[in-house]
Structures are given as C-alpha cells and as structure tokens.
C-alpha positions as CSV (number, residue, x, y, z in Angstrom):
1,M,53.5,7.4,-63.4
2,R,53.3,3.8,-63.1
3,R,49.6,2.0,-65.0
4,H,48.3,-1.3,-64.9
5,P,47.1,-2.9,-67.8
6,T,43.4,-4.1,-68.0
7,V,41.4,-7.2,-68.9
8,D,37.8,-6.9,-69.7
9,I,35.4,-9.2,-68.0
10,P,32.0,-10.5,-69.5
11,N,29.6,-8.7,-68.0
12,I,31.4,-6.4,-65.6
13,G,33.4,-4.3,-68.3
14,P,37.3,-3.7,-67.3
15,K,38.8,-4.5,-64.3
16,D,43.0,-4.4,-63.4
17,H,44.8,-7.5,-65.0
18,A,44.4,-8.8,-61.1
19,W,41.5,-10.0,-61.8
20,D,41.8,-12.2,-65.3
21,L,41.4,-15.6,-65.2
22,L,42.4,-16.3,-69.1
23,G,45.4,-19.1,-68.7
24,E,46.6,-21.4,-66.4
25,W,46.1,-22.0,-62.1
26,T,47.8,-24.3,-60.1
27,V,44.8,-26.0,-58.3
28,D,44.4,-28.1,-54.5
29,F,41.6,-30.5,-55.3
30,E,40.4,-31.0,-51.3
31,V,39.2,-34.3,-50.5
32,P,36.2,-34.5,-48.1
33,G,36.7,-36.4,-45.0
34,T,40.4,-35.9,-44.9
35,D,43.5,-34.3,-45.1
36,E,44.2,-35.3,-49.2
37,R,44.8,-32.8,-51.2
38,I,45.1,-33.1,-55.2
39,H,47.2,-31.2,-57.5
40,G,46.3,-30.2,-60.3
41,K,45.5,-27.4,-62.9
42,V,42.9,-25.2,-64.3
43,Q,43.5,-23.8,-67.7
44,F,40.8,-21.5,-69.1
45,Q,40.6,-20.5,-72.6
46,S,38.4,-18.1,-72.5
47,W,35.7,-17.1,-69.9
48,S,33.3,-19.7,-70.9
49,E,34.9,-22.5,-71.4
50,G,38.2,-24.4,-69.3
51,E,39.9,-27.8,-68.1
52,L,41.1,-29.3,-65.1
53,F,43.6,-31.4,-64.7
54,L,43.9,-33.8,-61.4
55,E,47.2,-35.7,-61.0
56,P,45.9,-39.3,-62.1
57,W,47.0,-41.5,-59.1
58,G,45.2,-39.3,-56.5
59,A,42.4,-38.9,-58.9
60,A,42.1,-41.9,-59.4
61,E,42.2,-43.1,-55.5
62,A,39.2,-39.9,-54.8
63,G,36.9,-42.1,-57.5
64,V,37.0,-38.5,-59.9
65,P,38.3,-38.2,-63.6
66,E,41.5,-36.4,-64.3
67,Y,40.5,-34.4,-67.1
68,I,37.2,-32.2,-66.5
69,P,35.9,-29.9,-69.2
70,L,34.5,-26.9,-67.9
71,E,31.8,-24.5,-69.5
72,R,30.5,-21.5,-68.0
73,A,26.8,-21.4,-67.1
74,S,26.0,-17.8,-66.1
75,K,27.1,-14.1,-66.6
76,V,29.7,-13.0,-64.0
77,H,28.7,-11.0,-61.0
78,L,30.2,-8.6,-58.7
79,T,29.7,-10.1,-55.1
80,D,28.0,-8.9,-52.2
81,A,30.6,-10.0,-50.3
82,G,32.6,-6.8,-51.3
83,G,36.5,-5.9,-52.5
84,G,35.3,-6.0,-55.9
85,A,35.1,-10.4,-55.9
86,L,34.0,-12.5,-59.2
87,Q,31.2,-14.9,-58.6
88,W,29.6,-17.2,-61.4
89,V,28.7,-20.7,-61.6
90,M,30.5,-23.3,-64.5
91,L,29.3,-26.7,-65.3
92,A,31.2,-29.8,-66.0
93,P,28.3,-31.7,-68.2
94,T,30.5,-34.9,-68.4
95,I,29.8,-36.0,-64.7
96,Q,26.9,-33.7,-63.3
97,W,29.2,-31.2,-61.4
98,T,27.8,-27.6,-60.9
99,L,30.5,-25.4,-59.5
100,Q,30.8,-22.1,-57.9
101,A,33.4,-20.2,-59.3
102,T,34.8,-17.0,-57.0
103,L,37.6,-14.9,-58.5
104,W,39.6,-12.9,-56.4
105,P,43.1,-11.1,-57.1
106,G,45.2,-14.1,-57.4
107,A,43.0,-16.4,-56.0
108,L,40.0,-18.5,-57.4
109,Y,37.8,-20.8,-55.2
110,L,35.5,-23.5,-56.8
111,F,32.4,-25.1,-54.9
112,V,31.4,-28.5,-56.2
113,H,28.1,-29.7,-56.0
114,E,27.1,-33.5,-57.2
115,G,23.6,-34.0,-59.3
116,K,21.1,-32.9,-60.8
117,E,20.1,-29.3,-60.5
118,D,17.0,-29.6,-58.0
119,D,19.6,-31.3,-55.6
120,D,20.7,-29.7,-52.5
121,R,22.7,-26.8,-52.8
122,E,23.4,-26.0,-49.1
123,E,26.8,-27.9,-48.9
124,Y,29.5,-28.8,-51.7
125,H,31.1,-32.1,-51.9
126,Y,34.5,-31.1,-53.4
127,R,36.2,-27.6,-52.4
128,L,39.3,-26.3,-55.3
129,S,41.7,-23.7,-54.6
130,A,43.7,-22.3,-57.5
131,G,46.3,-19.6,-57.4
132,R,49.2,-17.9,-58.9
133,T,52.3,-16.3,-58.4
134,R,53.4,-12.9,-58.0
135,Q,56.2,-14.2,-61.2
136,Y,53.3,-15.0,-63.1
137,Y,51.7,-11.4,-63.4
138,H,55.0,-9.6,-63.6
139,Q,56.0,-11.6,-66.1
140,K,52.4,-12.0,-68.0
141,Y,51.7,-7.9,-67.4
142,P,55.1,-5.5,-66.4
143,L,54.2,-2.3,-65.1
144,V,53.7,0.2,-67.8
145,Q,55.4,3.5,-67.4
146,T,53.2,6.7,-68.2
147,T,54.6,10.6,-68.4
C-alpha cells in the first residue's frame, strides 16, 4: 500500500502533502484592463511569512514593486466552496495591500485589494495565480511504500 505524507496546517491540523504551502511557487500576476501577465515567484518560508518577486520590467511597467514581503493576518480556514480549499488573509504592509489567499492542491490564488481596511473589499485590484509542477511533488514527496 502506498501512503502520501502529510503536512501540518495552522488551525486545521494534518492534511495530505498536496496542501503544502511552503517553498517556491511560479506566479502569473494579472494586470487589470490588459491581457498582460507579469511572471514571477512567491516563496513561503512559513505559513506566517512569504515574499513575492516579480519580473522587474513588467513590475515597473505596471507600477508595482518587484519585491513585496507578505505576512499572514488571519487564521487559516476551510472554505465554504467544498473540496477542502483553504483561505486566509495576508498583508503586504509596505504597500498597503490586503491579499485574500485561496489554496487548492497545486494551485494558489491571491486576490489583491489596495488601500485601508475600511475601503470596499468587493472588487480586487490584481489577481495572482500560482502553481507547481507534478515533478515538484514527485521530488519533494515521493510515495512511501507501507506493508
């Protein structure tokens, strides 16, 4: 029998390794009103801290920083959408962004809201889609044979 390793999710407990946030993700940063995407990466050292790195020329053209530190600002919750998706809020305090993070196995979405807490939160300003390859999971979490 093969068994997948698990990871510990804050406020949730152990889940299958597909829910692992830690490490590097490739990112497509959608620029509103255009079909342009800025490529980059997001790196999570822990469930509390991360860093967003965007391609310098694209970031400059879009008027956003190429480096943005991130910090978790809420508990991690299971979504109402089902399927076990996880959600939490992150802040980018250096540029006054609030980000709604949604994690599915192999996919991370960050919806960016700009401004202060009392601003309208219904509309997001930017959306980031992040992913990992199947090869990443095979290398980091090889299947364990159990008897």
